[in-house]
All heavy atoms as an XYZ file, in Angstrom:
909
protein
N      78.502    101.359    114.262
C      79.450    102.035    113.365
C      79.226    101.554    111.939
O      79.133    100.347    111.700
C      80.893    101.760    113.786
C      81.869    102.413    112.814
C      81.140    102.250    115.207
N      79.119    102.508    111.031
C      78.951    102.163    109.609
C      79.926    102.970    108.765
O      80.128    104.165    109.018
C      77.521    102.433    109.152
C      76.496    101.465    109.733
C      75.130    101.624    109.104
O      74.752    102.693    108.650
N      74.387    100.528    109.044
N      80.506    102.295    107.789
C      81.381    102.957    106.837
C      80.834    102.678    105.438
O      80.580    101.523    105.093
C      82.812    102.442    106.943
C      83.591    102.783    108.211
C      83.317    101.791    109.322
C      85.079    102.825    107.924
N      80.681    103.722    104.658
C      80.131    103.609    103.314
C      81.171    104.119    102.325
O      81.402    105.316    102.218
C      78.853    104.417    103.202
C      78.175    104.344    101.838
C      77.493    103.009    101.603
O      76.969    102.406    102.529
N      77.514    102.539    100.370
N      81.766    103.187    101.594
C      82.762    103.561    100.595
C      82.082    103.786     99.247
O      81.156    103.048     98.881
C      83.818    102.479    100.472
N      82.550    104.767     98.522
C      81.988    105.061     97.209
C      83.044    105.743     96.349
O      84.113    106.113     96.837
C      80.753    105.957     97.336
O      81.107    107.196     97.935
N      82.724    105.894     95.069
C      83.606    106.628     94.176
C      84.390    105.768     93.209
O      85.107    106.292     92.363
N      84.278    104.471     93.343
C      84.976    103.601     92.411
C      84.362    103.657     91.028
O      83.315    104.256     90.813
N      85.045    103.037     90.093
C      84.548    103.014     88.724
C      85.615    102.564     87.766
O      86.673    102.061     88.174
N      85.325    102.754     86.499
C      86.251    102.395     85.433
C      87.013    103.638     84.990
O      86.400    104.673     84.697
C      85.482    101.805     84.260
C      86.284    101.547     82.966
C      87.366    100.501     83.210
C      85.347    101.118     81.847
N      88.318    103.530     84.931
C      89.150    104.660     84.518
C      90.282    104.135     83.650
O      90.736    102.997     83.829
C      89.679    105.419     85.754
C      90.593    104.537     86.596
C      90.364    106.714     85.370
N      90.720    104.947     82.732
C      91.836    104.563     81.882
C      93.160    104.724     82.620
O      93.254    105.539     83.563
C      91.854    105.433     80.624
C      90.701    105.179     79.690
C      90.829    105.961     78.396
O      91.599    106.924     78.303
N      90.096    105.544     77.379
N      94.155    103.962     82.243
C      95.486    104.160     82.847
C      95.908    105.625     82.744
O      95.720    106.262     81.701
C      96.386    103.259     82.000
C      95.483    102.180     81.527
C      94.158    102.855     81.278
N      96.457    106.115     83.831
C      96.839    107.524     83.898
C      95.753    108.426     84.414
O      95.997    109.609     84.696
N      94.567    107.892     84.574
C      93.441    108.679     85.038
C      93.392    108.818     86.541
O      94.280    108.353     87.260
N      92.327    109.460     87.010
C      92.168    109.743     88.437
C      90.774    109.356     88.916
O      89.812    109.360     88.138
C      92.379    111.234     88.702
O      93.677    111.642     88.338
N      90.706    109.045     90.193
C      89.448    108.797     90.880
C      89.583    109.305     92.299
O      90.694    109.317     92.859
C      89.100    107.302     90.928
C      88.513    106.618     89.705
C      88.395    105.127     89.968
C      87.166    107.209     89.327
N      88.465    109.696     92.884
C      88.460    110.035     94.299
C      87.465    109.134     95.008
O      86.267    109.160     94.705
C      88.093    111.494     94.538
C      88.295    111.890     96.003
C      87.994    113.346     96.281
N      86.572    113.623     96.359
C      86.040    114.674     96.966
N      86.839    115.560     97.552
N      84.736    114.861     96.980
N      87.973    108.366     95.931
C      87.118    107.526     96.750
C      86.713    108.279     98.008
O      87.482    109.082     98.540
C      87.851    106.245     97.149
C      88.422    105.398     96.015
C      89.037    104.122     96.580
C      87.391    105.086     94.963
N      85.503    107.986     98.465
C      84.998    108.594     99.700
C      84.597    107.491    100.667
O      84.127    106.427    100.252
C      83.773    109.467     99.408
O      84.090    110.521     98.532
N      84.793    107.761    101.928
C      84.364    106.853    102.987
C      83.571    107.682    103.987
O      84.152    108.450    104.759
C      85.566    106.192    103.645
S      85.137    105.063    105.001
N      82.269    107.549    103.935
C      81.389    108.262    104.860
C      81.185    107.403    106.097
O      80.847    106.224    105.993
C      80.051    108.553    104.195
N      81.414    108.003    107.244
C      81.438    107.250    108.487
C      80.360    107.754    109.425
O      80.179    108.963    109.595
C      82.818    107.392    109.145
C      83.897    106.862    108.192
C      82.864    106.646    110.475
C      85.260    107.443    108.439
N      79.670    106.832    110.044
C      78.685    107.198    111.052
C      78.880    106.298    112.267
O      79.365    105.182    112.167
C      77.268    107.048    110.495
O      77.020    105.719    110.095
N      78.503    106.840    113.403
C      78.602    106.051    114.625
C      79.880    106.226    115.407
O      80.022    105.628    116.483
N      80.813    106.988    114.873
C      82.000    107.325    115.638
C      82.508    108.691    115.203
O      82.210    109.162    114.106
C      83.089    106.265    115.488
C      83.608    105.888    114.091
C      84.615    106.905    113.594
C      84.249    104.516    114.139
N      83.261    109.299    116.098
C      83.771    110.636    115.842
C      85.057    110.546    115.043
O      86.073    110.025    115.522
C      84.028    111.349    117.169
N      85.009    111.049    113.824
C      86.155    110.921    112.933
C      87.406    111.562    113.517
O      88.503    111.028    113.368
C      85.814    111.538    111.587
C      86.901    111.473    110.519
C      87.322    110.035    110.259
C      86.421    112.132    109.231
N      87.232    112.679    114.195
C      88.409    113.390    114.691
C      89.163    112.604    115.753
O      90.297    112.933    116.071
C      88.009    114.769    115.247
C      87.120    114.743    116.459
C      85.648    114.767    116.101
O      85.315    114.407    114.950
O      84.846    115.133    116.968
N      88.542    111.569    116.268
C      89.193    110.761    117.304
C      89.588    109.375    116.795
O      89.972    108.513    117.594
C      88.262    110.616    118.509
C      87.922    111.922    119.185
C      87.002    111.706    120.371
C      86.638    113.016    121.048
N      85.711    112.821    122.193
N      89.496    109.176    115.504
C      89.748    107.842    114.974
C      90.694    107.849    113.787
O      90.688    108.762    112.969
C      88.425    107.196    114.544
C      87.698    106.583    115.711
O      87.903    105.425    116.041
N      86.842    107.373    116.343
N      91.473    106.789    113.720
C      92.318    106.548    112.562
C      91.498    105.816    111.505
O      90.751    104.877    111.818
C      93.519    105.688    112.948
C      94.347    106.291    114.056
O      94.441    107.509    114.170
N      94.954    105.444    114.851
N      91.654    106.235    110.269
C      90.915    105.639    109.172
C      91.895    105.202    108.097
O      92.865    105.916    107.803
C      89.922    106.643    108.547
C      89.032    107.253    109.626
C      89.095    105.969    107.456
C      88.126    106.266    110.334
N      91.632    104.051    107.534
C      92.535    103.543    106.514
C      91.810    103.005    105.302
O      90.606    102.740    105.336
N      92.580    102.886    104.227
C      92.105    102.263    102.999
C      92.941    101.026    102.716
O      94.177    101.056    102.820
C      92.226    103.224    101.823
C      91.233    104.340    101.821
C      91.404    105.595    102.317
C      89.900    104.298    101.294
N      90.264    106.337    102.139
C      89.317    105.564    101.502
C      89.129    103.315    100.656
C      88.029    105.881    101.108
C      87.838    103.633    100.262
C      87.308    104.898    100.479
N      92.243     99.964    102.362
C      92.862     98.724    101.947
C      92.346     98.385    100.557
O      91.337     98.941    100.113
C      92.485     97.582    102.900
C      92.974     97.768    104.317
C      92.340     98.646    105.182
C      94.053     97.046    104.782
C      92.773     98.810    106.491
C      94.506     97.190    106.088
C      93.861     98.072    106.938
N      92.996     97.463     99.908
C      92.483     96.990     98.626
C      92.771     95.508     98.468
O      93.717     94.972     99.056
C      93.072     97.780     97.467
C      94.566     97.584     97.241
C      95.067     98.543     96.154
N      96.494     98.357     95.882
C      97.204     99.149     95.089
N      96.632    100.209     94.497
N      98.490     98.906     94.877
N      91.945     94.885     97.662
C      92.133     93.470     97.387
C      91.780     93.186     95.938
O      90.654     93.446     95.505
C      91.286     92.597     98.320
C      91.575     91.122     98.192
C      90.995     90.301     99.323
O      90.068     90.719    100.001
N      91.553     89.120     99.548
N      92.755     92.689     95.220
C      92.552     92.299     93.835
C      92.232     90.813     93.782
O      92.582     90.063     94.703
C      93.807     92.611     93.025
N      91.573     90.354     92.732
C      91.233     88.933     92.619
C      92.462     88.051     92.734
O      93.478     88.279     92.078
C      90.614     88.835     91.225
C      90.075     90.190     90.951
C      91.047     91.134     91.605
N      92.365     87.048     93.606
C      93.460     86.101     93.767
C      94.619     86.601     94.592
O      95.638     85.910     94.727
N      94.488     87.801     95.133
C      95.578     88.369     95.934
C      95.100     88.658     97.348
O      93.911     88.778     97.609
C      96.100     89.658     95.283
C      96.759     89.444     93.941
C      97.393     90.728     93.442
C      98.125     90.510     92.130
N      98.772     91.761     91.646
N      96.062     88.775     98.233
C      95.732     89.120     99.605
C      95.386     90.591     99.721
O      95.830     91.421     98.920
C      96.928     88.800    100.513
C      97.166     87.304    100.719
C      98.196     87.029    101.793
O      99.064     87.860    102.062
N      98.107     85.876    102.412
N      94.604     90.886    100.721
C      94.287     92.283    101.006
C      95.576     93.011    101.375
O      96.410     92.491    102.112
C      93.291     92.364    102.158
C      92.794     93.761    102.459
C      91.798     93.701    103.595
N      92.412     93.291    104.839
C      91.758     92.732    105.854
N      90.458     92.499    105.737
N      92.392     92.408    106.961
N      95.728     94.213    100.881
C      96.927     94.983    101.198
C      96.571     96.378    101.705
O      95.545     96.946    101.357
C      97.843     95.093     99.970
C      97.260     95.846     98.789
C      98.276     96.060     97.680
O      99.489     96.157     97.955
O      97.844     96.148     96.509
N      97.433     96.883    102.519
C      97.297     98.234    103.031
C      97.611     99.245    101.935
O      98.541     99.051    101.164
C      98.241     98.447    104.217
C      97.919     97.593    105.420
C      99.056     97.603    106.405
N     100.221     96.885    105.868
C     101.344     96.704    106.531
N     101.478     97.216    107.745
N     102.342     96.042    106.001
N      96.826    100.298    101.900
C      97.050    101.349    100.906
C      97.468    102.654    101.586
O      98.519    103.213    101.292
C      95.791    101.589    100.045
C      96.011    102.743     99.070
C      95.394    100.320     99.302
N      96.643    103.110    102.503
C      96.912    104.401    103.139
C      96.083    104.527    104.400
O      95.026    103.889    104.534
C      96.558    105.537    102.170
O      96.808    106.806    102.754
N      96.572    105.337    105.332
C      95.759    105.659    106.505
C      96.048    107.080    106.948
O      97.103    107.645    106.628
C      95.989    104.672    107.648
S      97.614    104.759    108.434
N      95.088    107.638    107.653
C      95.223    108.973    108.238
C      95.045    108.846    109.736
O      94.097    108.217    110.215
C      94.209    109.952    107.625
O      94.232    111.182    108.356
C      92.790    109.410    107.620
N      95.959    109.433    110.458
C      96.016    109.248    111.902
C      95.420    110.428    112.644
O      95.776    111.580    112.387
C      97.475    109.069    112.327
O      97.575    108.977    113.736
N      94.550    110.120    113.599
C      94.094    111.143    114.538
C      95.041    111.187    115.733
O      95.000    112.133    116.521
C      92.669    110.851    114.998
O      92.632    109.658    115.752
N      95.896    110.171    115.876
C      96.828    110.103    117.001
C      97.918    111.164    116.886
O      98.235    111.863    117.847
C      97.474    108.717    117.074
C      96.462    107.628    117.389
O      95.431    107.945    118.022
O      96.693    106.476    117.004
N      98.510    111.244    115.672
C      99.630    112.166    115.514
C      99.557    112.983    114.236
O     100.524    113.670    113.890
C     100.962    111.411    115.573
C     101.127    110.383    114.454
O     100.239    110.300    113.588
O     102.146    109.672    114.452
N      98.430    112.909    113.533
C      98.263    113.717    112.330
C      99.024    113.211    111.126
O      99.060    113.871    110.090
N      99.620    112.050    111.245
C     100.433    111.533    110.142
C      99.588    110.754    109.152
O      98.416    110.451    109.398
C     101.549    110.640    110.689
O     101.001    109.463    111.262
N     100.200    110.448    108.046
C      99.575    109.599    107.029
C     100.579    108.536    106.606
O     101.799    108.760    106.630
C      99.119    110.405    105.831
N     100.050    107.408    106.252
C     100.872    106.301    105.752
C     100.456    106.007    104.324
O      99.271    106.081    103.993
C     100.652    105.060    106.617
C     101.095    103.771    105.951
C     102.381    103.274    106.123
C     100.215    103.067    105.133
C     102.781    102.103    105.502
C     100.610    101.899    104.507
C     101.887    101.427    104.697
O     102.287    100.276    104.074
N     101.440    105.710    103.502
C     101.163    105.273    102.136
C     102.010    104.047    101.820
O     103.206    104.009    102.140
C     101.494    106.375    101.124
C     100.631    107.607    101.257
C     101.071    108.709    101.989
C      99.374    107.667    100.670
C     100.282    109.829    102.129
C      98.576    108.797    100.801
C      99.040    109.869    101.544
O      98.247    110.984    101.685
N     101.394    103.083    101.178
C     102.164    101.955    100.675
C     103.141    102.467     99.621
O     102.855    103.440     98.908
C     101.232    100.914    100.070
N     104.268    101.817     99.526
C     105.280    102.235     98.547
C     104.708    102.277     97.131
O     105.090    103.134     96.326
C     106.478    101.294     98.593
C     107.323    101.483     99.841
O     107.189    102.535    100.493
O     108.102    100.572    100.163
N     103.803    101.371     96.856
C     103.257    101.264     95.499
C     102.376    102.442     95.108
O     102.104    102.638     93.917
C     102.457     99.961     95.354
O     101.417     99.925     96.312
N     101.943    103.237     96.088
C     101.043    104.355     95.773
C     101.625    105.712     96.162
O     101.008    106.740     95.886
C      99.663    104.178     96.442
C      99.070    102.825     96.104
C      99.740    104.378     97.941
N     102.781    105.719     96.773
C     103.397    106.987     97.187
C     103.582    107.912     95.998
O     104.036    107.485     94.933
C     104.744    106.719     97.857
C     104.649    106.337     99.313
C     106.029    106.113     99.921
C     105.912    105.670    101.363
N     107.240    105.353    101.947
N     103.206    109.156     96.209
C     103.340    110.150     95.155
C     102.180    110.180     94.185
O     102.080    111.091     93.354
N     101.314    109.196     94.270
C     100.161    109.145     93.359
C      98.832    109.265     94.091
O      97.858    109.770     93.540
C     100.180    107.833     92.566
C     101.421    107.639     91.724
C     101.296    106.413     90.824
N     101.144    105.173     91.584
C     100.079    104.371     91.475
N      99.081    104.675     90.662
N     100.027    103.257     92.190
N      98.779    108.760     95.310
C      97.549    108.782     96.100
C      97.699    109.787     97.235
O      98.806    109.992     97.752
C      97.277    107.409     96.704
C      96.850    106.344     95.727
C      96.986    106.509     94.361
C      96.306    105.157     96.195
C      96.596    105.529     93.469
C      95.903    104.158     95.320
C      96.065    104.351     93.961
N      96.588    110.374     97.631
C      96.582    111.304     98.758
C      95.335    111.070     99.592
O      94.226    111.050     99.048
C      96.638    112.739     98.267
N      95.542    110.893    100.878
C      94.417    110.687    101.792
C      94.129    111.991    102.524
O      95.043    112.753    102.850
C      94.723    109.540    102.785
C      93.453    109.101    103.515
C      95.838    109.928    103.767
C      93.629    107.792    104.292
N      92.856    112.245    102.756
C      92.467    113.458    103.479
C      91.202    113.165    104.263
O      90.516    112.174    104.011
C      92.255    114.628    102.519
O      91.211    114.347    101.593
N      90.924    114.028    105.204
C      89.733    113.839    106.026
C      89.002    115.160    106.180
O      89.632    116.219    106.246
C      90.080    113.263    107.396
C      91.072    114.076    108.205
C      91.119    113.618    109.650
N      91.706    112.303    109.828
C      91.395    111.496    110.843
N      90.465    111.857    111.712
N      92.000    110.326    110.984
N      87.681    115.054    106.243
C      86.840    116.209    106.540
C      86.062    115.831    107.788
O      85.041    115.134    107.711
C      85.915    116.505    105.360
C      85.103    117.772    105.557
O      84.845    118.151    106.728
O      84.705    118.387    104.553
N      86.548    116.290    108.922
C      85.913    115.903    110.183
C      84.484    116.420    110.279
O      83.626    115.761    110.880
C      86.744    116.403    111.361
C      88.063    115.660    111.497
O      88.229    114.546    111.010
N      89.025    116.297    112.157
N      84.230    117.564    109.701
C      82.887    118.136    109.763
C      81.881    117.256    109.013
O      80.713    117.172    109.393
C      82.886    119.542    109.185
N      82.345    116.615    107.950
C      81.473    115.744    107.165
C      81.621    114.279    107.559
O      80.964    113.415    106.975
C      81.777    115.907    105.676
C      81.432    117.274    105.125
C      81.684    117.330    103.622
C      81.290    118.696    103.065
N      81.530    118.785    101.597
N      82.517    114.009    108.511
C      82.781    112.628    108.920
C      83.117    111.740    107.722
O      82.623    110.604    107.592
C      81.606    112.034    109.702
C      81.986    111.717    111.143
O      82.761    112.439    111.762
N      81.461    110.633    111.672
N      83.940    112.271    106.858
C      84.271    111.580    105.613
C      85.775    111.623    105.378
O      86.420    112.647    105.628
C      83.545    112.225    104.421
O      82.136    112.165    104.640
C      83.867    111.500    103.116
N      86.293    110.505    104.904
C      87.700    110.414    104.518
C      87.749    110.158    103.016
O      86.943    109.397    102.478
C      88.405    109.290    105.291
C      89.811    109.055    104.748
C      88.470    109.631    106.773
N      88.705    110.789    102.367
C      88.843    110.682    100.928
C      90.181    110.049    100.564
O      91.174    110.183    101.285
C      88.765    112.065    100.283
C      87.515    112.819    100.618
C      87.507    113.778    101.631
C      86.322    112.582     99.930
C      86.354    114.464    101.956
C      85.161    113.269    100.251
C      85.190    114.204    101.262
O      84.042    114.889    101.581
N      90.186    109.375     99.440
C      91.426    108.881     98.865
C      91.475    109.355     97.419
O      90.735    108.849     96.570
C      91.518    107.354     98.919
C      92.846    106.761     98.451
C      93.967    107.127     99.419
C      92.751    105.241     98.298
N      92.299    110.357     97.168
C      92.483    110.860     95.820
C      93.536    110.014     95.129
O      94.676    109.946     95.585
C      92.917    112.326     95.851
C      93.162    112.924     94.477
C      91.887    113.053     93.664
O      90.873    113.540     94.152
N      91.928    112.623     92.407
N      93.150    109.395     94.039
C      94.051    108.493     93.322
C      94.347    109.082     91.945
O      93.409    109.364     91.184
C      93.416    107.115     93.182
C      92.954    106.518     94.510
S      92.394    104.809     94.366
C      90.979    105.021     93.306
N      95.606    109.257     91.656
C      96.019    109.838     90.384
C      97.020    108.913     89.695
O      97.577    108.019     90.325
C      96.655    111.216     90.618
O      95.783    112.075     91.304
N      97.240    109.165     88.433
C      98.182    108.354     87.643
C      97.926    106.868     87.853
O      98.847    106.085     88.100
C      99.628    108.705     88.030
O      99.895    110.066     87.822
N      96.681    106.503     87.759
C      96.295    105.118     88.047
C      96.902    104.152     87.048
O      97.026    104.458     85.851
C      94.774    105.002     88.063
C      94.136    105.530     89.350
C      92.651    105.805     89.156
C      94.346    104.544     90.483
N      97.250    102.985     87.571
C      97.858    101.926     86.780
C      96.949    100.706     86.799
O      96.150    100.530     87.721
C      99.215    101.554     87.378
C     100.177    102.716     87.542
C     101.445    102.266     88.259
C     102.411    103.416     88.453
N     103.645    102.981     89.158
N      97.086     99.833     85.838
C      96.259     98.606     85.855
C      96.419     97.818     87.147
O      95.454     97.204     87.615
C      96.796     97.830     84.642
C      97.263     98.890     83.707
C      97.848     99.955     84.595
N      97.597     97.863     87.738
C      97.814     97.123     88.981
C      97.133     97.744     90.197
O      97.130     97.155     91.279
C      99.307     96.934     89.262
C     100.122     98.210     89.221
C     100.797     98.437     87.877
O     100.151     98.198     86.823
O     101.970     98.874     87.883
N      96.558     98.933     90.025
C      95.769     99.541     91.098
C      94.343     99.006     91.128
O      93.599     99.276     92.082
C      95.707    101.068     90.935
C      97.052    101.739     91.118
O      97.788    101.353     92.041
O      97.372    102.652     90.323
N      93.953     98.262     90.109
C      92.595     97.735     90.051
C      92.347     96.759     91.194
O      93.139     95.840     91.427
C      92.364     97.036     88.713
N      91.277     96.979     91.926
C      90.963     96.153     93.087
C      89.646     96.644     93.673
O      89.117     97.683     93.261
C      92.072     96.262     94.138
N      89.168     95.911     94.651
C      88.097     96.431     95.497
C      88.760     97.168     96.648
O      89.639     96.611     97.319
C      87.190     95.304     96.027
C      86.125     95.889     96.955
C      86.546     94.554     94.875
N      88.373     98.398     96.838
C      88.941     99.241     97.881
C      87.980     99.307     99.068
O      86.779     99.565     98.895
C      89.204    100.646     97.344
C      90.442    100.721     96.482
C      90.477    100.127     95.223
C      91.594    101.370     96.925
C      91.616    100.181     94.427
C      92.737    101.434     96.143
C      92.738    100.829     94.898
O      93.869    100.880     94.122
N      88.533     99.092    100.240
C      87.761     99.097    101.466
C      88.295    100.171    102.405
O      89.512    100.342    102.522
C      87.877     97.758    102.191
C      87.378     96.564    101.406
C      88.240     95.856    100.577
C      86.060     96.136    101.515
C      87.802     94.762     99.851
C      85.606     95.031    100.804
C      86.488     94.356     99.977
O      86.039     93.271     99.275
N      87.388    100.847    103.094
C      87.848    101.721    104.163
C      87.579    101.032    105.503
O      86.682    100.190    105.611
C      87.195    103.089    104.099
S      85.384    103.120    104.116
N      88.380    101.378    106.469
C      88.296    100.762    107.785
C      88.576    101.808    108.849
O      89.337    102.762    108.615
C      89.297     99.615    107.893
N      87.981    101.611    110.001
C      88.126    102.566    111.090
C      88.740    101.893    112.311
O      88.706    100.677    112.456
C      86.764    103.146    111.452
N      89.305    102.745    113.152
C      89.832    102.285    114.437
C      90.954    101.266    114.243
O      90.931    100.148    114.771
C      88.711    101.674    115.292
C      89.141    101.476    116.739
O      90.061    102.182    117.182
O      88.567    100.600    117.422
N      91.915    101.648    113.432
C      93.058    100.785    113.204
C      94.325    101.500    113.659
O      94.302    102.694    113.963
C      93.166    100.426    111.721
C      93.573    101.530    110.752
C      94.071    100.932    109.449
C      92.404    102.449    110.443
N      95.405    100.749    113.700
C      96.684    101.344    114.063
C      97.175    102.206    112.897
O      97.283    101.740    111.765
C      97.725    100.265    114.384
C      99.107    100.890    114.559
C      97.316     99.484    115.624
N      97.435    103.462    113.203
C      97.968    104.384    112.193
C      98.723    105.458    112.956
O      98.133    106.443    113.406
C      96.854    104.982    111.343
S      97.430    106.117    110.040
N      99.986    105.247    113.125
C     100.782    106.172    113.927
C     102.246    106.036    113.545
O     102.716    104.949    113.224
C     100.567    105.887    115.437
C     101.051    104.503    115.801
C     101.214    106.957    116.292
N     102.933    107.167    113.567
C     104.370    107.196    113.283
C     104.716    106.474    111.991
O     105.724    105.768    111.902
C     105.155    106.583    114.465
C     105.004    107.308    115.799
C     105.762    106.564    116.898
C     105.501    108.746    115.692
N     103.849    106.618    110.986
C     104.121    106.026    109.694
C     103.869    104.546    109.610
O     104.314    103.888    108.660
N     103.193    104.010    110.588
C     102.877    102.575    110.606
C     101.369    102.387    110.466
O     100.586    103.066    111.112
C     103.363    101.917    111.916
C     102.912    100.468    111.983
C     104.870    102.035    112.031
N     100.993    101.450    109.634
C      99.578    101.142    109.446
C      99.325     99.692    109.786
O     100.005     98.804    109.266
C      99.170    101.411    107.994
C      97.719    101.089    107.680
S      97.313    101.569    105.982
C      95.637    100.952    105.856
N      98.348     99.465    110.657
C      98.015     98.109    111.033
C      97.196     97.400    109.969
O      96.672     98.025    109.046
N      97.107     96.102    110.117
C      96.372     95.283    109.154
C      94.921     95.048    109.544
O      94.093     94.750    108.684
C      97.056     93.915    109.000
C      98.351     93.929    108.214
C      98.114     93.925    106.712
O      97.020     94.207    106.226
N      99.152     93.601    105.968
N      94.644     95.128    110.832
C      93.321     94.738    111.289
C      92.457     95.892    111.712
O      92.939     96.968    112.047
N      91.167     95.653    111.683
C      90.206     96.647    112.132
C      88.906     95.950    112.489
O      88.574     94.907    111.936
C      89.953     97.687    111.043
O      88.902     98.551    111.412
N      88.189     96.553    113.412
C      86.887     95.998    113.773
C      85.771     96.524    112.880
O      84.661     95.996    112.895
C      86.560     96.345    115.229
C      87.425     95.576    116.213
O      87.884     94.480    115.853
O      87.640     96.094    117.327
N      86.063     97.597    112.130
C      85.015     98.262    111.375
C      85.442     98.413    109.912
O      86.457     99.051    109.613
C      84.717     99.638    111.963
C      84.421     99.601    113.451
C      85.322    100.120    114.367
C      83.242     99.046    113.930
C      85.059    100.085    115.729
C      82.967     99.008    115.290
C      83.882     99.526    116.179
O      83.611     99.485    117.523
N      84.626     97.843    109.035
C      84.930     97.846    107.609
C      83.752     98.350    106.791
O      82.604     98.065    107.133
C      85.276     96.431    107.133
C      86.534     95.896    107.727
C      86.660     95.223    108.905
C      87.847     96.001    107.173
N      87.986     94.898    109.118
C      88.730     95.357    108.070
C      88.366     96.568    106.008
C      90.105     95.272    107.838
C      89.732     96.474    105.778
C      90.581     95.837    106.682
N      84.050     99.047    105.717
C      83.033     99.399    104.747
C      82.817     98.246    103.788
O      83.516     97.226    103.827
N      81.886     98.411    102.857
C      81.488     97.317    101.980
C      82.372     97.182    100.753
O      82.294     96.199    100.055
C      80.026     97.498    101.530
C      79.832     98.388    100.334
C      80.084     99.862    100.605
O      80.441    100.279    101.698
N      79.894    100.686     99.576
N      83.208     98.147    100.474
C      84.105     98.071     99.327
C      83.546     98.768     98.106
O      82.336     98.789     97.882
N      84.444     99.325     97.325
C      84.069     99.938     96.055
C      85.081     99.494     95.001
O      86.280     99.483     95.248
C      84.007    101.480     96.185
O      83.538    102.052     94.960
C      85.341    102.091     96.561
N      84.572     99.115     93.851
C      85.407     98.526     92.811
C      86.106     99.607     91.990
O      85.466    100.544     91.493
C      84.554     97.675     91.884
C      85.312     97.071     90.699
C      86.219     95.939     91.101
O      85.795     95.004     91.789
N      87.478     95.999     90.696
N      87.404     99.446     91.828
C      88.182    100.315     90.947
C      88.741     99.454     89.820
O      89.427     98.464     90.071
C      89.325    101.009     91.712
C      90.247    101.748     90.740
C      88.762    101.961     92.751
N      88.429     99.832     88.608
C      88.913     99.132     87.432
C      89.740    100.090     86.598
O      89.279    101.199     86.286
C      87.745     98.584     86.598
O      86.938     97.730     87.420
C      88.259     97.782     85.405
N      90.943     99.690     86.258
C      91.834    100.538     85.458
C      92.139     99.783     84.173
O      92.865     98.792     84.171
C      93.138    100.865     86.211
C      93.990    101.831     85.383
C      92.828    101.441     87.579
N      91.585    100.281     83.110
C      91.724     99.571     81.839
C      91.464    100.519     80.692
O      90.660    101.442     80.796
C      90.736     98.407     81.785
O      90.766     97.786     80.517
N      92.166    100.272     79.605
C      91.923    101.059     78.401
C      90.905    100.357     77.504
O      90.542    100.883     76.453
C      93.232    101.292     77.652
O      93.873    100.061     77.372
C-alpha cells in the first residue's frame, strides 16, 4: 500500500489549496481515508476523514466550514480542499488509510501513511 500526498505550498492568509492523496495497493471504495497535520513542536492532529463505512465525513472543529474532503474512487484519490487558510493551518499534512472513520468519529491511528506535504500560510 502506498499513499502519495501532494498539493502543498505557500499561500497567503485567506487563500486556498487543494491537497491530493493518490493511493495504490488498496481499493479506495472500501477504505476510510483521513488527513492529519503536524506543526513544528506540536502533536499530530486529526483534520478530516471520509468514510467508506457510512459515507460520512469528519472535520476537526478548527477546520469546519473551511475544509472539504472528497474522494474519486475511479482515480483512487482523496482530496482536501482548504479555503480561508489561516497561519495556524500551516503544518505538514499527511494522508492515511484504513483508519476509523464512522458516525462522525475519526481515529488517531493507521497502518498506512503518506509522506506528507508541507503547507505554509504566510503573507
